[in-house]
N, C-alpha and C positions, 0 to 999 in steps of 0.2 A: 169554925174559928170565931172566937168571941168578938173580935173587932168588927167582923162582918155582920153580926147580929145587932150590935149597938151602933147606930149610925150617927151618934152625936159628934164623933170625930169629923164627920163630913161638914158640920156647921163650923168647926174650927178651920177646916180647909177652906170653906167658903169665905170666911172672914179674911184669911190671909190672901187668898186669890183676889178677892174684891179690892182689898187695900193695895195690892200690887197693881191691879188694873188702873186704879185712880192715880197712883204714883207714876206709872208708866205713861198715862195720858198727859200728865203735867210735864214729865220729862220730854215727851215727844213735842209738846208745844213750846217748851222753853230751851231745850238743849239740842234742837235740830235733829231729832230722831224720827221724823215722819216715816221714812222708808221701813224701819225695823221696829221701832218702839210703838208706833200706832197699831200695827197688827197684833203685837204682843198684848197691848192694852185691851184691844177688842176681844181677843180670845179669853183673857182673864175675866173681863166684865160680862161676857156671854155665859161663862161656865160657873161663875160664883152663884147666881140665882138658882141654877140647876142643882148645884151642890146643897144649897139651903133646902130646896124641895125634896131632895133625896134624904137629907137628914130628917125631915119631918115625915117622910113617907113611912119610915120604920118598916114593919113587916107587911104593910099593905101592898107593896110592889115587890115581887120576887126579884132577887138579885140586886136590890138597891145598893147594898154595900159594895158589891163587886163593881157596879156601874160608877159609884162615887169614887172608888179607888182608881178605876181606869181614867175617869175624868181628871182626877187630881194629878196622876202621873202624866197623862197626856198633856195637860196644861203646863205642867212644870217643864216637860221636855220641849214643847213647842215654843212657849213664851221665853223660857230660859235660854234656848238656843239663839233666838233673835236678840235678846238682851246681851248675851255674851258676844255675839257678832258686832253689835253696836259699840259696846264699851271696851271689849278686849281685842276686837279685830279678828277673832276666830270663834267658831262655834263650839258647843260642848263636846261633840264628837261627830264623826261623819254620819249624816242621815238622822241627826237628833230631831230636827224640826219635822221632817216627814214621818218619822216614827211616832212622834207625839201626835201629829195630825191623824195618822191612821188609828192610833189608840183612842183618840177622841171619837172618830167615826165609829169604830167598833163598840165603844161604850154607848153611844146613842142607839145603835142597833140592838145591843143587849138590853137596853132599857125598853125598847119596843117589844122585844120578845118577853121580857119579864112582866110587862104590863098586860099581856094577853094570857099569860099562864095564871091560873087561879092561885091566890095566896094560900099559904099553908093554913090548915085549920087548927 
C-alpha cells in the first residue's frame, strides 16, 4: 500500500494531533475540563512527537507506517471519546476510549518489534 511506504502523512497527523493537544490543554484549563480534557490533551501531546519520529524514520524502521496509522487511529478514538463525553455528554460509541487505548498499546508493541527486525535492503 503506497500510503504505508510514504510516511509524510504521519507528519500531517502529528501536526493535527499536536494542535489538538494544545487546544485541549487550554480548554481543560479554562473550560473546567480537567477530568476528561486533560487526559485527552496528554495522549495527544505524547503521541504527536512519536508520529513526527515515525514520519522521519521512513524505511529505517519496519512497519513504521502501520505503527503511525495505529497511533493516529488510537489517539483519535481515545481522545475523541473523552472530548465527546465532555462536550456532548456521551462517548463516540461504547468502548471507544478503551479500544483507542488498546490500539495505542498495540502500536507501541508493533514499533518495538519493527525496531528489532532488520530493515528491507
